[in-house]
Every structure is written in structure tokens, then in C-alpha cells.
N, C-alpha and C positions, 0 to 999 in steps of 0.2 A: 776748707768747706767740703762736706761730704756730698758728692754728686750721685751716689748710688741710687737714690730714689727720685732724682730729678730727670725729667725727660729732656733730652738734648734739644736746645733751641737757642734763640738769640740771647736770652738771659744767661744761660750756662756758658755760652761762648764768651760773653762779655766778662763774666766772673773769672773764667780761665785767663783772659787777657790781663785783668787787674791782679790776679794772683802772680802771674809771670812778672808784671811790672814791679810789684812789691818785693819779689824775690831778688830782683836785679837793680833796684834803685840805689843801693849803696855804691855800686860800681858804674852805674849810668845815672847820675844824679838828676838829669832832666826828667826821668820817669816819675819823680816825686810830684811833678806838676800835672801828670796825666789825671784827668777826672771825667766823671760821668755827668751828663746833663739830663736830669730826670724829667723829660718831657712826654714820656709815653704813659699809657695806661689810663684807666678811668678812676677818678677819685671823687670822694664825697665832697671835698672842698675845692673842686674844679674852678668854680667862679672866682673864689678868692685867689687861687693860684694864677689864674689868667689876669686878674687885676694887678697882681704883683709881678707880672712879666712872663709867665709861662707862655711859650709860643710854639704852635704846631710847626713841624718841619725842621726844627733845629737838630743837627746831628747828635748822636748819642754820646760820643767821646770827643774830648778836646785835649790837645797838647799845646799849651800856649808858649811854644819855644820857636823863636825865629831860626830858620835854617834853610839852606839851599835856595835862598832868594824868596822864601815865603815868610809870612808874618806868623804862622802857626799852622797846626794840623787839626783837621776835623775828620772823624771817622763815623760813618753811619753803619751800624751793625745790622745785618740781615741774616736770615737763615732759611735754608731750603729754597722754596719758590717765591719767597716774599719779594716784593718789588717796591721801588720808591713811590711815595705818594706825590701828588702834584705839588703840595706844599714843600715837601722835602726837596724836590727838584728845583723849585724856585729859590729856596733859602740857600741851597748848595751852590747854585749859579751865582747868587749875590756874594757869597763868601769867596768864590773864585775871583770875581771882579774886584774884591777888596784885597786880594793878594794872599789868600790862604790856600793851602793845599787841602783838597777834599777827596776822600776815598770812600768807596762802599766796599765793605768786607763781609764775606759770607761765612767766616769761621775765625776762631781765635788765631789759628796759624796765619791766615791772610793778614789780619790786623797786626800781628806781631811783626811780620815781614815788612809791612808798610812802615811801621814805627822804626824798625832797625835801619831800613834804608834812609828814612827821613833824618834820623839822628846821626848817622855816620858822617864824620867830618870829611871823608874822602871816599870816592868810588873804589879806591884800592884797598879799603879796609871795611870789613863787615863787622858790625857790632856783636854778632854771634861769637866772634873771637874774644870779646870782653867777657861775655857770659861764660865761655869755656876756658878762659885763661886760668892758669894754676893759681890757686889761692892758698896761702900759708898763714895760719893763725888769723884767718878772715881778712888777710891783706892780699891784694892782687900782685902777683909777681910779673904780670905783663908778658910781652913777647919781645924777642930781640929785634933790632933794626933790620937784621938780615932777613928774618922771617916776614915781618910786616912793617915796611918803612913808615907807615902813617898810623901805627897802633896808638890809640889814645892812652893805653895803660903803660906804654913803653918807658917813659921817664916821668910819669906824672904823679905817682902816689895816689892811686884811685881816681884817675881821670880828671884831675884838677888842673893840670897844666895843659892848656889848649894849644898844643904846638902845631896842629894841622889846621889849615885855613878852612873856612866854611865852604 
């Protein structure tokens, strides 16, 4: 997507996040589940959407992957001086009570780091290593055990063999 004429804001940061996720989902398959929950904005069919379940305060991004003792991850994207609304604070608090990890991120980079940390199978391995691992003919060559003992690419053939515990 061409950002040249778009003013940087919450939407552009979220687009950058999903561009990053699409780029890496082959090697980090959980990223295929990352999705946006379109609850923001003013719509002409607002009453119909509310009747169908649209709810103010629901975070923007959801990753329905259980990891690190959580049921899933929700991210509320903000930009600049934007603050959480009362409805957002209430919903996010309820999500935490239900066992979800919830984060507020003010940039694409912040959200990417939250997701990388959340999906990493171990604190000893950062998923940025998967992103930067050597790829030959679009296949991940991974890292050696000596370099990263808990590398998900290390013996897995594109992150499929989950040899590191959650």
C-alpha cells in the first residue's frame, strides 16, 4: 500500500502492522490468525451493525492464539496523544479478567514487539530471529543450536515442530 499521501496516524500504523504480519506469516504461522475488529468510525448503517453485535470499546486487533498462560492477545492501537475511552478501559479490564493479554500500542513498532514477545516460545529466543533467519528458495534455514538453543526454525521446517515449551 502506498503511504505517500496518507497522514501518519492510528490507521497507517495498523496497516503497517498487518503488512508486517502478512510478510512473515509463512514463517510464523500464528500471524495468519491476526485480525482487525472494525469497531471504530461513524457509519451510515450504525444501528444495524450495533444490532448485529458491534460494541464500543473492543480493542482494534486480536490474535486468538493461547500463549504464555493467556487465552489470546488483544491490542488497542492509538497514535499521538489519543487516550483510552471509558468503554475501552472497561472492556479491556474484562478481557484481562477472562485471561487475555491486553496491550495499548502507540505505533506499529510497539505492536510488533508486543506480538513478537507474546508468540516467542521462550524468553531465550526472540522471533525477530525467525524474521531475519537465512531463507534459501523461500525456505527457512534456521539457526544452529549453538546460536539459539530454543530457535523455532532450528529443526522444524518452517516453525512446524514446536520443540520449545510455551
